[in-house]
N, C-alpha and C positions, 0 to 999 in steps of 0.2 A: 441195541444193535440187532437183537434177535428179531424185532418187529421189521426192521429194515431188511433183513435177509428174506423173511417171508414175502415182503412187498416186491423185493427184486425178483424172487423166484416166480411170483405170480406174473410179473411183467414179462419176464423171459418166456415163460410158458405160453402166454397169449401171443407173443410175437412169433414164436415158432410155429403156431397153428396155421399161419397164413402163407400160402406159397411153398416154394422150394426151401428146404432146410438150409439156412446160411452158415451154420457152423456144425462141427462134429459133435457127437454126444459126449466125447471126453472133454470138451472145452466149455461145455454148457454150465457146469458148476464154477469154472474159473470166471465166466462172464457175470454170474449172479454175484460172487464175492466182490468183484471190481465194482459192479453197479452199486451194491449196498454200501461199500465204503465211500464211494463218491457221493452218494446222496447224504451220508452221514455228515460230510462237510459243509452242508447247507447251514448248519448252525454256527459255522465259523465266519459266514459271510457278513460284512458290516453294511447291511442294507435293510430298509424296512420292505415289508411286503409290497407297499405302493411302488417303491423304486424298483423292486423285482418285476412287477407287472410292466412297468414302463420299459424295462429292458427287452422284454419279450422272451419266449421260451428258448429260443436258439442261443441268444446271448448268455442267458442264465446257464445253459448247459456248458457253454465254453467256460464261463467263470467257475463252474464247480470242477471241470477237468483240470484247469489250471491249479485249483486248490489241492488236487490229488494227482499230480503228474505221473506217479509210478504205477497207477492201477493197470494200465495197459502194457506194461513192460514184458509180461510174460505170455501175451495174447498174440495169436497169429494175425495176419492182416484182415482175414475175413471176420474173425472173432472181434477185432477191434472195430471194424466198420459196424458190425452188428451191435456192439456195446454203445457206440455213439448214437445210433438210431434209437435204441430203446431209452437211452438217457434223455434224448430230446423229447421223446413221447412222455416220460415220466415228468419232465420239467412243464410240459404243456398242461398235465393234470395238476401239478402242483400250483401253478399260477391261476388255473380255474379256481382251485380251492380257496386261494387267497381272496379272490374277488367275491366269493360267496359268504365270507365272514362278516358278521354284523358290524364290526368296527371298521371295515375296509372303506365304505363310502364316506363317513365322516372324515377319516384320516385323508382320503383322496381330495376332498374338498378344501380342508385346511392346507394341504400341501399345494393345491392349485392356486388357492388365494395368495399363499406366500410366494409362489413363483410369479404370478401375475404382478404383484407389487414390485418384486425385484426387476421384472421386464420393463414395467411402466417407468420406473426410476431410470433405468438404463437408457430407455428411448428418450425420455426427457433430457437426459444428459447430452445424448447424441444430437437432439435437435438443437440444444443450446450451442453446442460446439460447431455444428454443421447447419447454418440456416438454409431453408428452402428457397429455390430461385424466385418465388413470387411473394415472399413476405414483405417486400418493400413497396409492392403495387399500391396498397391503400394509402400510404403516407404520400407517395409520389402524386397519386391521382388527386388527393386533396389539394396539394400545393399547386398542381396544374390548373385545377378548376378554379381556385382562388385567383390565380394569375389571370386567367381568361375574364373572370367576372369584373376584375379591376380594369384590364386593359381595354375592354370593349364597353365599359359602363358610361362613357360619355360621348356626346356628339359635338361637332362644331356646327354651330348656328350662325351662318354668315351675317355679320353686322351687329351681333349682340355686343361686340366689344368696342363700340364706338366711343363710349364714355367710360363709366366705371363699373361695368358688368362683366361677368366671367366670359372667357372665350369659349369655354366648353360647357355644355348643358347636361345634367344627369340624364341618362337614357330613360330612366323610368318616367321622368316628367316630359321629356322631349318626344318620345316615341308616339307617332300618330299612325294608328292602325289604317292601312290602305287596303283596297279591294283587289283581289287576284281573280282574274276571270278565267273560267275553263269552258272549253266548248261543251254544249249540252250533248247528252247522249242522243245520237241521231241515228241509231241503228234500228228504230222502230218507226217506219214512216207513217203508220196510221194506227188508230185504235181498232178494236175488233169489229167496229161498225164501219170501217173504212174512211172515217172522217179525217182529212188532212189536218194536221196540227202543227203550226210552226213553232218551234221550241227556241228559247232564247239562250244565250250564254248565261251560266250561273256564276255567282260571285260568292266568294268567301273571304274572310279576313285573311290577309296574306300570311300572317304568322301562324295561321291553322292549316296552311297548305299541306303540312306533313301528317295532319291528323287522318286524313283520308287516303293518302298516297305515300308510300315509303321512298319513292323516287320521283322527283319533281324538277322539270327544266323550267325556270321562271324568266320570262322576257320582260324587259322594261327599257324605256328610253333613258337617255343620260339624265341624271338627277331625279329619277323616279322613285328612288328609295331602296334599290336593290341591296346595296352594301349595308344601309341601315338595318334592312331586315336581317341580313346575315349576322350583324352585331346583335340584334335582339334575340334571335334564335340561340346564338352561343352563349349570351349572358343568362338567359332564362334556363338553358340546360346546365350551365355551370352552377346555377343556385339550386338544382335539383327539381325544377319545376317541370321537366319532361322525363320524370322517371330516373332511371339510372344511366341515361344516355351521357356519352362523353363526347363533347364537340370537338371537331378539328376544323379550324378556320383556314382555308386553303386558297389564298389569292393567286390565281394562275399567273399574273404578271410577275409574281415573285418566284413561283415554282419553276417557271419556264427557264429561269436563269440558274437553277440549281445545277451544280457540277455533276455530270453523269446523267443528266436528263431528269424527267419527272420522277419524283421520289417514291420509294416503296414505303409502307407504313412506319417502318421503323425509323425512317429519316424525315418523316413529316415535321416534327418539332424543330429539327435542325434547319430544314428548309425555310420554315417561316420565322426562324431566328428567335426562338424561345430561349431566354437567357440561360436557363439551367437545363437545357436539353441533354447535356452530357451526363446528367444524373439519372436520365431515364433508365429504369430497370430493363435489362435485356429481354426482348420479346414482349414488352408491356403492350404496345400497340397492337401487335398480333393477337394477344389474348383478348384485348378489348373488342376487336372486330370479329374474332372467331365466335365470341360470346354474343354477338349481334347487338352490341350496346353502342355502336358508333353513330354519331351524327356529323356526317361529312358535308361541309359547306364549301362548294367550289365556286369561287366568285370570279366572274369576268372572262367568259369564253371569248368575248369580243375584244378583250384587251391583250390578246395574243395574236401574232401574225397568222394570216389565213393559212399558211403552209404548215402551221404547228397544230392546227385544229384536228385534223385527222389523227395525228399521233396522240393527241390528247384523248380522243374518243377510244382509241385502242387501250390507252392507259386506264381509262375508266372501266372499260369492259373486263380488263384482266382483274381489277380489283373486285368488281361485282361478281365475277365468277368464283373467285377465291373466297370472298367474304360476303356471302349472301345474308339477307336479314337486316342489314344495317339501313339507316335512313340517309338520304342523299338530296341536297338541294344544289342545283347548278344554275347560275345565273348568266344572262347574256343580254345584249341589246337585241332588238326584235329581228333584225335581218342579218345578224352575224352568222348564223347557221340556218340551214333550211328548215321548213316544217317537217316535223316527224323525225328530226336528226337523231333523237335518242329514243324514239318510240319503240324499235325493235328491242331495245334493252329494258323495256318496262317503265320507261318514264312518262308521267303525265305531264302534258305541257299547259302552263299557265301563263297569263300575261297580267303585268301590273296595270291596273286601270288608271287613267288620268284622274287627278283629284277632282272630285265633284264640287259643287257650290258649298255643300255643308263641310267638306273636308278642308276647303280653302279658309272658310270662316273659322273653323277650329284651329287651324294652323295660326292664322292672324291673331287669334285670341291668346293662344299659348306663347307665341313670340313676345307679345307685349307683356303678357305676365312675367316672362323670364327677364324682359328688359327692365321691368319696375323693380326687380330684386336689387337692393343696394342703391336704387336711384335716390337722388336728393328729393326732398319734399317738393321743391318747386318744380321738379321734373315729373312727379307722379301724375299730376292732372294733366300735363301736356301730352304724356304718353296715352292716357286714357282718351283724350281727344284725338290723337293720331290713330288710335285703334278704331274709334267710331268712323272717323272720316274714310279710313282705308276700306273698312267693311262696306261702306256705302259705294266706294269707287269700283270695287271689284263686282259688284252687283249691277251697276249702272253703265260702266264703260266696256263695251265689248272687246276693244283691243287689249285692255289690261286683263280682262278675264281670259283671254286667249293665252296670254303669257303665263298666268298663274295656274299652271297644270301639274306641277310637281314640286316637292319640298324645296329643291335648290332655288327655282325661280321664286317661290313664295318667300323664301328667306331673303333673297336679294331685294325683292319689292318692299318687304317690310323695312329692311335696313335703310333703303334709299329714301322711302317715304319719311322715315324718321330724320335721316341725315340732311334731307332738303326741306325740312320744315313743312312737309305736306305736299311737295311738288314732286311729280314723277316723270321720268323721261318717256317718250313714245318710241315703241319698237324695240326689237331685241338687240340691236347693235348699240343703240343709244343706252339701254339698260346695262349692257356689259361694259360699255366705256364708263359709265357712271360708277359701276361697282368697282372697277379697277381703280379709279381715282379715289374712291372712297378708301379701299383697302390699302392702297400703296402710299398715299400722302395725307389725306385729311385726318385719317385715324391718329396718327402720331402727333400731327399738329394740334388736334383738339385735345388729346390726352396729355400733350407735352411730356411724353414718357419715352425715354431711351434707356437701355440697359447699361449698367456701368461699363461693360465691355465696349459697347458702342461709343460711350464717351471717351474712354481711354484711348481708343483707336481713331477717334474723330470722325466716324462714319455716319453721314447723314445725307442720304441719296434722295434727290427729288424724284418725281413721278416718271419723268421720260427716260433717265438712265435705267431705272429699275425695269421699265417695260422692255427696253432694248435687250437687256440681260435675259430676262425671263422668256421673251419670244424666241431667243436663240436656244435656249434649253428646251423649249416646247417643240421647236421645229426639229431638232435632232431626235426627239422621241417619236415624232410623227413619222419622219422619213425612215426611221428604223423599226417602226411598228412595235414600239416599246411603250410601256406605261411607267417605268421607273428606269433609273440609271445608277451606276456606281458613283459615289461621292468624287472619286478621282476624276471620272470622266466629266462631271459637272464643273470641277475646277479647271480642267484643260479647256473646256468650251468658254467659260467666263475669261480665262486667260487670253484666249484668241481675241475676244471682243474688247477687252479693257483698253488696249492702245487706241481705239477709236472713240473712247469715252473718257477723256482727260479728267473731267470733273470726278468721275468715280475712281479711276485709277490713282489719283493723288491721295485718296483716303485709305487705301489698303491694297494688299495683293489679292489674288483670285480666291484664296481660301478664306480670307477674312470677309471679302464681299459676299461669297456664298453663304457664310455663316450669318451675315446681316440679313440676307434675303430669306433664310430659313426662319430667323427670329422675328423679323419685323414685317415681312411683305404680307403675310396672311395667305399667301398663294402657294407656297412650297412648304413641304414638310419632310421630315426624316423618319420614315415608319420603323426603321431599325438602323443600327449603327452602320454607317457606310453606304446607305441608300437614300436616293433623293427622288421625289415625286411630287406632282401637283396635287393639291387638296382635292381637286375634282377634274375629271376628264374634260368637262365643258370649258374650263379656263385654259387647259392645254390646247384644245382645238382652236379656240378663239385667238390665242396668242400666236400659235403656230401658223394660222392663216395669215395673220399680219406679217409674219416673217416671209411666207412664201409669196406674198404680193410684193413686199419691199425688194425681194431678190429677183423678181420677175419669173419665178418658176411656174409659169401657167401651164407649160407642157406637162410638167410632172403632176399637177393637179388633174389634168385632163387624162393622163395615163392611168391614173388611180380611181377615176370616177366609179369603176365598177366595184370597188372595195367599200363595203359598208363603213369601214373605220374611217374613211376619207369624206363620207358624205357631209358631216357637219363642218369639216374643214373647208370643203369647197363652198358651201352655203355662206360661211363667214368671209371667205376670201372674196366672194361677189360683193358683200357688203363693204369690205375694206378697199376695194379697187377703185381707181378713178373711172370715170365714165367710159374713156375709150378702152382702157384695159378690161373693164367689166363686159363691154360689148364684144370684144375679141375672145374673152374667156367663154361666153356664152355661145358665140358662133362655133368655137372649137368643140365644145361639149356637144352641140347639135350635130356637128359633122362626125364626131367619134361614134355617136350612137349608131349610125348607118353602118359603120365597120365592125360592129360587135358580132361575134361568132354565133350567138344563139339569141332566140327571142327574149329570154329572160333579162340578159344583160343589156340588150337593146332597150327594153322597156325601162329598166332601172336607170339608165343614164338620161333618157328622154324625160323621165319623171323628175330626176334630179334637176335638170336644167329648168324645168317648170317650177319646181319649188324655190329655186334660186330667185325667181322674179319678185317674190316677196321682199327680198333683202336689196332689190335693185332700185334705189330710190330715184336715180336718174339714169335713163337708158334710152338709147336710140329706138324710136318706135319700130322701125323696120326689124330690128333685132328681136324685140319683144314679140312681134307678130310672127317672126320665123320660129321662135321657141314654142309659141302657143300652137302654130300650125303643125310643127313636128310632133307634138303631143297629142294632136287631134285624133290619130288613129287608135290612141289608148282611150278615147271617149267616144261612146259611153263605155264604162267598164262592164264586163260580163261575169265576172266571177267575184266572190268575197274578198279574195286576196288583192285583185286589181282595184277594187273599191276602196279597201284599206289604204293601199299605196297612193292612190289619187287624193284621198283626204289629207294626207300628210303635206300637200302642197298648199293647203290654207284656203281662205276665203275666195282668193282669185279664181279658183276652180268653179265656183258657182256661176261665173259669167260664161263658162264653156260648156257647163253641163246641158244636154238636151232633155226634152221629154215634157209630158209623158207620150205625146203623139209620136207615132213612128217607131216606138221602141217595143221590142219583145218583152214578155214577162220577165225573163231573167235580166235583161238589161234594165228594165224599169226598177226591178228590186235592187239592183247593184247601184244604179244612180241614186236612189233614196238612201241606201246605206252611206254612200259617199257624202251626201249633203247633211244627213244627220250626224255623222262623226265629226264634220267641221264644227258643228255645235254653236255657231255664232247666231245671233238673232236674224242676221241677214239671210240665213238659211231657211227661215220659217216661211216667207212668201214663196220661196222656190218649192218647199215640200208641200205647201198647200195645193200646188198644181196636181199633185198625186192623190189627193185625200179621197177622191171618188173612184180610184182605180178599181177595176173588177177583181184583180188578182189578190187572192188572200195574203200571199207572201210580201206584196207591197204594203198593204194596209197593216199587216202585223208589224212591219218595220216602223211605220209612222207611230203606231200605238206605243211600241216599246221605246222609241227615242224621246218621249215626253220628258223624261228626267234630266235631259241635257239642256233644256230651255226654260225660259220664264214660265211658271206654271199656269198663270191666268191667260197670258197671250196665247200660248200654244193650245190651251184647252179650247179658247174661243175660235181660233183660226183653223185649227186641224182636228182635234179630238172631237169636237161637237159635230163635225160633218162626216165622220167615218161610218160607212155602212156597217150594220152589225153582223150581217151574215157570216157566221163561222169564225168571228173575230174575238179574241180574248183581249179586252181593254186592260193595259198593264198599268199599274199604279205602283209608284215606289216611295211614297210617303203619305202622311196623314192629309196633307194638302191636296194631293192628288185625289184621295177618296173624296174629300169634301167638295172639290170642283166637280168630280164626275157625278156625285149624287145631285148636284145642281143641274147638271146637264141632262139627266134622265136616269134610267135604271137598266143598264144593259144585263143581259142574262148570263154572260160569260166574263169572268174576271180573273185577272192574274195579279196577285199581290206579292211584291218583291221587296225584301228588305225587312228591317226590324220595326214592325208595327205591332203592338200588343192586341190581344183579343178584344178588349173593350173598344178600342179605336176602330178596329175593322167592323165590329158589330155596328158601331155608330155611323159608320160610313156606307152601309148597305140598308136597303129597305126590307122588311119582312116579306118573305115569299119572292124576292127578286131573282135569286140565282138558280140557274140550272146546272152551271158548271163553274168550278173555281180551281185555281192553281195557286198554291202558296209556297213560295220558295225563299231559301236563304234568310229565314226569320229566326234569330237567336234569341228573341225576348218572348216569343209566343209560349204561354204557359199552359193552355188548354185548348179545347175545340169547342168551347161555349159559344163562340160567335156564330156558329151554325145553327143554333137551337131554333130560330125562327124560319129557317130556310126549308120549307116544306115541299119545294119543287126540286131540291138539289139532287141530281142523279149522277154527277161526276165530281170526284175529289182527288187532286194530285197534291200531295204534301211531301216536300223533300228539301234538301240543302242544309243540313246541320241545324235542325231545330232540336235542341238538347232537352227541353222541359216537357214536351208532350209525351205522356207515358200511359195514356188511357184512351182506348178507343169506344168506350161506352157511349159517348155523345152521338156517335154515328149510327147507333141502332134504331133511333127514332126517324131516320131519314130514308128516303126512298132510292138510296144509292144503287146504281147498277155498276158503276166503275169506281175502283179504288187503287190509287198508286201511291206507294209508300217509298221514300228514298231514304237518305241517311238521316235517321232518327234515333239517336243513342238511347233515349228513354224508353224505346220499345224493344231494346235488345235484352229481353228477359223471357223466361219461361211463361207461357199462358198469355203472351201479349195480345194474340189474335182471338182469344176465347170469347171475348165480348161480342164478336161478330156473329156468334152462333144464333143470336136473336134475330139476324137479318133474313128476310125472306126475298129480297130483291137483288142481292149482290151476285152479279154474274161474271164480273171480270176483276181479277186481282193482279196487280203488277207490284212486285216488292224487290227491294234490294237490301232489306234488313235481315240480318242472320236470324234464322229460325232456330230458336233455343230449345230444341227437343231431339229425341232420338230418331225421329222420322217426321216427314211432312205431314202425314195424317194425324200425328200426335199434336203437331203445332198449329195446324188449321183445323177448324171444326168440319167433320166429315159431312154435316148436314147442310153446308153452304151450297146454294145452287149454282156453283161455278161452272161456266162453260169455257172461259178463257183464263189462262194462268200463265204468268210471265215471271221468270227469275233472272236477276241480274246481280253483277258484282259479288257481294259476300253472302247472298241470301242462302246459299246451300253450304255454307262453311261447315256446319255441324251435321247436317242430315244427308248431304248428296241428294240423290232423288229417292232415297229409301222411303217406302210408304206411298209413293206417288199412285200406285196401281189401285188404292182405295178411293181416289178421288174420281168416283164413277161417272160424274156428269160432265167432266172436261172434255171439250171437243177440240179446243185449239191450245197448244202449248208453245210458248216462246221462250227460247234460251238465248240470252243476250251475252254480254262480254263477261263470262265467268272466268274467275282466276285460274281454274284448272280444267283440263279436259275431262270429259265424261269416261266413266269406268264401265267395264262390261256389266257390273251390278246395276249401274244407272240405265244403261240401254235395256236391261231386262225389265226394268220398271216401266219404261216408256211402251215396250212391247205389250205389257199387260194392261195398259189403260184401255178400258173396254170401248169408250165412246170417241176416242181420238181420231180426227179427220184431218186436221191441219197442223203443220209444224212451221215455226218461224225461228230461224237459226243464224247465228253468226258463225258461218261454216268453220273457219279456222280456229276460233276460240273454243269451240265445243268438241272439235276433233271428230267430226261426223263421218269422215272417210273410213273410220274403224267401226261404223254402227252395222247392225245386223239389217236384213231385209225387212221392210214394213209395208206389206202390201196394202194395208187399209188406208194408208195416207193418200188423200186425193188433192191436196192443196199444199203448195211448198212456198215459203217466203224466205228469201235470202237477204239478210240484213247486213249493213255495212260492206257492201260488195266493193272490192277493190280491183278485181280482175286478175289477181294473182292466185286465186283459189284453184284447187284441182277438184273439178266437179264431174270428173269422167265416171264416177260411180253411180250417179244420180238414177239413170235408167235401171241399173240393177237393183239399187236399194229401195226404189219407190215404183214398182211395176204398175201400181194403180193410179199414178199421178195423172191428174187432168189439167191443173192450172198452176202457173209459176209466176210469182212476182219478185222483182229485184229492186231493193232499195239501195241506191249508190251511196257509197261513202263520200266524204267531203272531197271536193276537187277531182272527182271521177265523173267524166261527162257522158259515158256511154258504156254499153256492153259490147266487148269484142265479138266479132262474128262467129268465131270457132266455138263459142259456148252455145249458140242458138240451137245447134243440131241435137243438143242433150235434153231438150225440153220437148214436151208433147205438143206444144204450140208456141206462138210468139208470147214472150213473157211480158207482163206489165211492169214498166219502169217507173220507179217512184223516187222522189227526192224530197227531204225536208230542208227548207232553207233556214239557216240559223240567223235570228235577228241579233243586231249588234248595238 
């Protein structure tokens, strides 16, 4: 106690030395006694020094005062406050002393470990008692993906089920990869030497559409395989072959009927009637899309009413804004929505190409392979014979080859060829009639197979009653712009028809008859409980047209002629109609065209009437002449789109097409596009008239179209006669290369498609080439085929060539121009370093991401580059950082970059010492925010649409002397108000895309 008294006295003395004296001298001793006795109580506290430190000095002082409550009883207020202050200070020193003791740290660690263990145990118990909101996501996701993989893993291949073969074919065996066409990048009209280069559409496997673009609008005609592609993407994603993407299959024909309108993500599964949608964890879809893991497959813009399409686009935009970074595929028939309908929302537009000869042959082989499964031994040889004879028929019969353009038609042709023992009907209507007969009656008769329920109800409908019932269902769907209906609605429609079909009414009520049609017709299905639809829109249109003709609803057909959804219905109605009805319908269509409010609708109706002539087997010659004359103003076509639309009318157009005499260059090119798209051998003599045309755009179209025709005949009649000047000869196969080598040695070559390096090398002579373009080649493993091309100065390599990963073979060539597109093998650090050995390379055009910190690190600084072009993802990692060190660059081209330039990018451009010319996609680069560049003397505006704000050009480029403008697709001229912004008349350029 004596030591404590000394300590207390020392503390009080020190406290009294600072500031005004808080207590009188006579109370000083009382404070010392109270403080000493309070500190003495420290020994009675039941806590360790670790626990005391954790309390803190103020709490410790409170604890001590509580242990000695009477110590301040005789002190004044001021003395009590002074006592409490000194005690707080004493406790602070005490705790500091505790922490300096050697045993404190080990004891602290032990205590912390013990408390952490207690805390972990309590947290584990809390988690077990209160599950987190997301803990069920993985289990549900696994169940959902397994459901999708099973649901979409089979295809219906029409006609496979005629004898004892499965009705559904495993998707892995059935899927035939088709080509998706994308417009070539046309924002660079010329190379740096001013040479006009006509670029073609590029192709990629449809299932790889999302490898290069996260948002795709895919167009395709009925039966072209759009929905099959959706299935394939869904199944491969569900199996984990597309990373951690979670697919959502969203058929718009189903979503549009969802109560409350198009669904939000949390209602996706309910809208498409996933059986266990009610077990979906709350917020699961939102979490998937927020994490950018979604693969949204929106099928069938064309299958919803036109009035709903704008609402659908707003729905898509809302989802895109809220959930960026996901992948989207939207499908549509070609004309259901206008071009660039979703382009402002970042969608790339692709089109499913018609099946080529090789595709058709592959389909026929696969179809017969599937048909041989479980076939009797006696049938095996017969099927092999059918396969061989059908392969010969599609090669040698033009009419049949014209029908076999998509998987649906190919399947029907295979089935009918087998069913009719090698005989095939002629024309589309006969083909559909025969297919319906096969599916509705002969199948069951040959298989002698009825379900037990059919037998118990005694239902056995012949072909005609089934057609009557089915066409009523089809016609209701068409009139109401629907692709599916409620089961109850279908029953009511059948109930209305049954009294007029006594043979069917005697066998069951409407519900029983509908069930029979669902099970046995092969044309109806129930995608979900309570919903009925046709297995394919083609059958719906064909049967609905038959009903319209029987009802005499020709006025209804004419009124809907401007609606793309009705186009196939009207064509089939012309085929179904009797001669007088057919003539009246075509007259009315012709008259209605004149009353359309705009040129687009007027042209659509006139072309539709012209296309109907193909199906008019018997027609008043005067009516035929009127229809052709009415369409004459659309001939010759002047634009690519007009050429495409005219080609849909078929071979009869060849008789109406003029040329080449009297046609402008644009008209001659469009006419050659139309004829080459028709693609029958009858087009070859017509195209031969254009083979010596002076315009490069015309000759380029003829060279490109070779793959649509017989290789040998087209080579002899057209390719052999094409003047070489400026022309790239396009080859799509080894056969083309072989034929071209026999014809001569052109110095410019465009190699398109999967041809390996050895075959390319064998197809060209040493020292032959000066320029070569290689596109869309997914088997090319190296560039060794160029080894003997000592004159080659121009190489363009693009379009998804995954295995080329080394540019070393190029260093021995005198290349002055190198263009590199989508080449995954070169997306690596140092990919361009091999080029450092080049002493001739003056121009580099790249879309490959530069995998470095800066441009000068990715590209060798010693390259004598004068022209540099970046597009797409080239600047993903570098921006324009380091560009200033490319001292020799005089011309810089910035194309369709995904992000606008930053102030740092503009600074790099300013500091390019030799820069004289810029080539820009104005809106994509954000050039209106650029600084002044007085040293720029030449400016090229690429992809010009007429919507750009170019008002700052005089201010930004005060030294400008020349301007060139490359027009975007479908832009015909430069508005006058732009002309005053330029130092002189601009040079107008256009690159025509070959098709």
